[in-house]
N, C-alpha and C positions, 0 to 999 in steps of 0.2 A: 739344503734344509731348513725346514719351518721349523719354529717354537712355538709351544702354547705356552704361557706362565702364569698360573694365578699366583696372585701376593695379596699374602695377609686378607682374605677373601670374607668377610661377614656379609650373612643376608637374612633378611626377615621376612617372615609371613603373619600378617597382620600383627605386626608391633611386637609379636614373638621371634627371638632370636634364635636362628637353626643352627645356621653355619660358625663360628667362633673363631674365624682366623684359621684358614685354609689353604696353605704354602703346599703347590704342587707346579713341576716344570717338565715339560714332555717333547720329545723333540720325535719329527718324521724319523723310522726305520723302528718306531721303539713299541709295544703291544704295552698297555698300563693294563693292573687290576686292581677294583677296590674296593675290600670287602669290609663290613661291618655290622652289630648290629641296627635291628630296625628302629627307625626312627634315629636316625646316629647324623642323616645329613646328604647323604651318596646321592637322591632321586635329586632334593633340591640344587647339588651342586651344578648337576646334569641340567638343568632346567635356567641355575641362573648362564652359565656356559654359554647353552643356548639364548639366554632375551628374553623367557619368557618375562610377562611385565608383571604377574602376579607373584614375582619372586623381587624385592626388595635388596640391591646394595649397599647398605649403610657406612661402608668402608673395603676400602681394599681396592685393587685392580684383578682386569682378566687382558696379558699381553696374547697380541696375533705377532709375532714378529717385531716385537716390541710396541706396538700401537697399542693402545689400547681401546678395546672397543668395547664399553661398557654405554656408551653415547651411540650407539646402532641398534637398528631395529634387528628383531631375526631375519627376515630375508635375506638384509646384508650383512648379517654373518654368513648366511647359508651360501651368500655368492662369494665372499671368501673365503669358503675352504671348511666349513664348520657341516658336521652334520650329525642331528640324532634321533638315534633310533629309540622311540618310547616303550615306557613299560606296558603300556594300554594304548596302541595306537586311533584313531579315529578313524570314524567312519566317515567317507565321502559320498554318498550317493549322485548321482548327474554327470560324474568323471570316471572315467576308468585307467584302471592302473598304466595302460601304455603311455594315455595323453597326457600324466600325471608325470611320470617319467622325462616321456621329451620335452613339456616344459621345463621340469629342473635343472634337465645339462642344456640348455639352452641359455636359461636364465644365468648361467657363469659363464657363455660365450661373446663374442662380440659378433656383431650385427654382420657381418661379413665370412664369419663361421660358426654359421649353425650346422646343428650336425642334421642331414637329409635322411629321409621317410627309409631308403634304403639300408645307410649306415645303422639308423638305428635297428632295423629287422633284423639286419645281420648280428646285432650285437646280442640285442633282448634276448633271440636264439638260440645263441653261446652260453648265457648267462642262465636264462630259465633250465635249459640241460644240465650246464653244471649241479643248479641244487635239484635238480629232479619233479621239476613242477610243470604241470600241463598245461599245451597250450592255451586253453581258455582262461588262465586267470590273469594276460594280459589284458583283455578285455570286457573282464570284470569288474563294476565299478568297486574303487577303490577301501579296498576293505569290507565292504558291507557282503555281509550275511560269512565273512571268514570266520572259520575255527581259530582257536589262542596260535595255535600251530601255523595255520595258513598265515598269519599275522607276520609270525616273525620272520618266516620265510621272507614274506613279501615285505620285510624293513632292510634282508639282509640282500634281496634282489635290487633295491635301489640302491643300498652303496654302492652295489657292483657296477650299477649303470651310471651314477652320479658322478664317482669317484673322488669323492671329498676330499680334503689334506687332512685331517681329520673328522675323527669318527667317535662321537660317546653313543656307547651301547648299553641303554639303561635297562639290567635283568634279562637280557635276549633269550637267557638257557629258561625261564619264569614255564611254567607248565610243560616243556617241552618231554617227550617220552627219549629215550637212549635213539631213537634211531633220525629225527628231526633236531637233536642235539648235532648228530655230526653232519649231517646239512648244514645246518647253522656256520658249524665250528669251520667247513670246509669251505664256506664263503667266503668268511673272513681272513683265513688265511691264504686264499688268493690273492688279498689286497695286499698282504704285507709284500715294503718292501720301501725303499730308501724315502718314496716322495709320499708314503701314510703313515701315518701314527693313530693308535683307540686308544680310548679308554674305557676298561670295560668293566659294568659297575654289575660283582653278582654276588648271590650268598655262597655260594659251594665252589668247592673243589673240583669236581667233577668234571665240569667247561674248562679250567685250566687242564685239564688232563688231553684236551685237544686241541686249544689254544694256549701253546706255554708262553707265559708272560716274560717280559724281560726284568721289566718292575712292580712289584705286589706293597700298595698302600694299604695300611687297616685305619677306618676312621671309627671315634668315638668321641660322643658329648659334642659332635660339630668340628671336631680337628681331627687332622691326619694324627696319629700316635708315632707310629713305624712304616718306618719304609723298608723294604727287603728286594731280593729275586724271588724266584720262582722258590725257592724253600720256603718261603717264607705263609706261603698258604698250605705248603703240608705241615707247616707246623700248629698253625692256624687249627686245621682239621682235625690233630690228634689232643692239643691242648685246649680250643676251647676259646671265646674271649676272656671267662675269668681267668684262665690261667695267662693271658696274654697281660690283660690290665694288670693281675696282682704284682707280676715282673714289674711295669712299668708304675705299682704306685696308685693305678686310679681305679676310682670308687665306681663298681660294676656291680648292679643286678640282673641275675638273669631274666628273661621273661619267663614266664609259664602259662 
């Protein structure tokens, strides 16, 4: 079992504090969901965990199996077993999907244990079939000209191919129709098991109808203010953030 622990994390962007003391513990074998209003710091948390240099950690720790990883570069964190599915994946012309994924897989392997071309193609065919993705997607340049839904499926394909220890999925359901949502959920559920953990950032209960989380966290004003099981997300759907914040004595103004 591996453990990812966030301890009293404070993060600033351009000297403005966004995260104000986030505490969270996630273990492999668990699916966690984070919900919260816009601007509360959910995407900032995902970027900080992955090591985006634009986000300054001013206090706290991020521990992977007890080791503070704050001094590690993004690629070092990825090789350690972290994966981020971004809200807006970048387009990279000149590098095919297949080339990118094979390089990413081999970056986490020892020199004598690199995945062969045949092994890679066999695995790729299987995972693309699971996600109902056409074969030509493998040879297209990474995310170039992809629709929003194609980009999200492609992020899940990368997840299935790379098989990280922990995945952070930042609004993976954003902009998806119900059919695409079901496919994305199918891919994430395929990864569930004792050697994998995920942190899903979402606004909507509908995704959690297909990926039932073990733990749900509500973030407000840069902190985790409430943690519970899957029923907490359903309660949030019914009461809204205004109802939750009133119970907790938090000053919250609904965006209009």
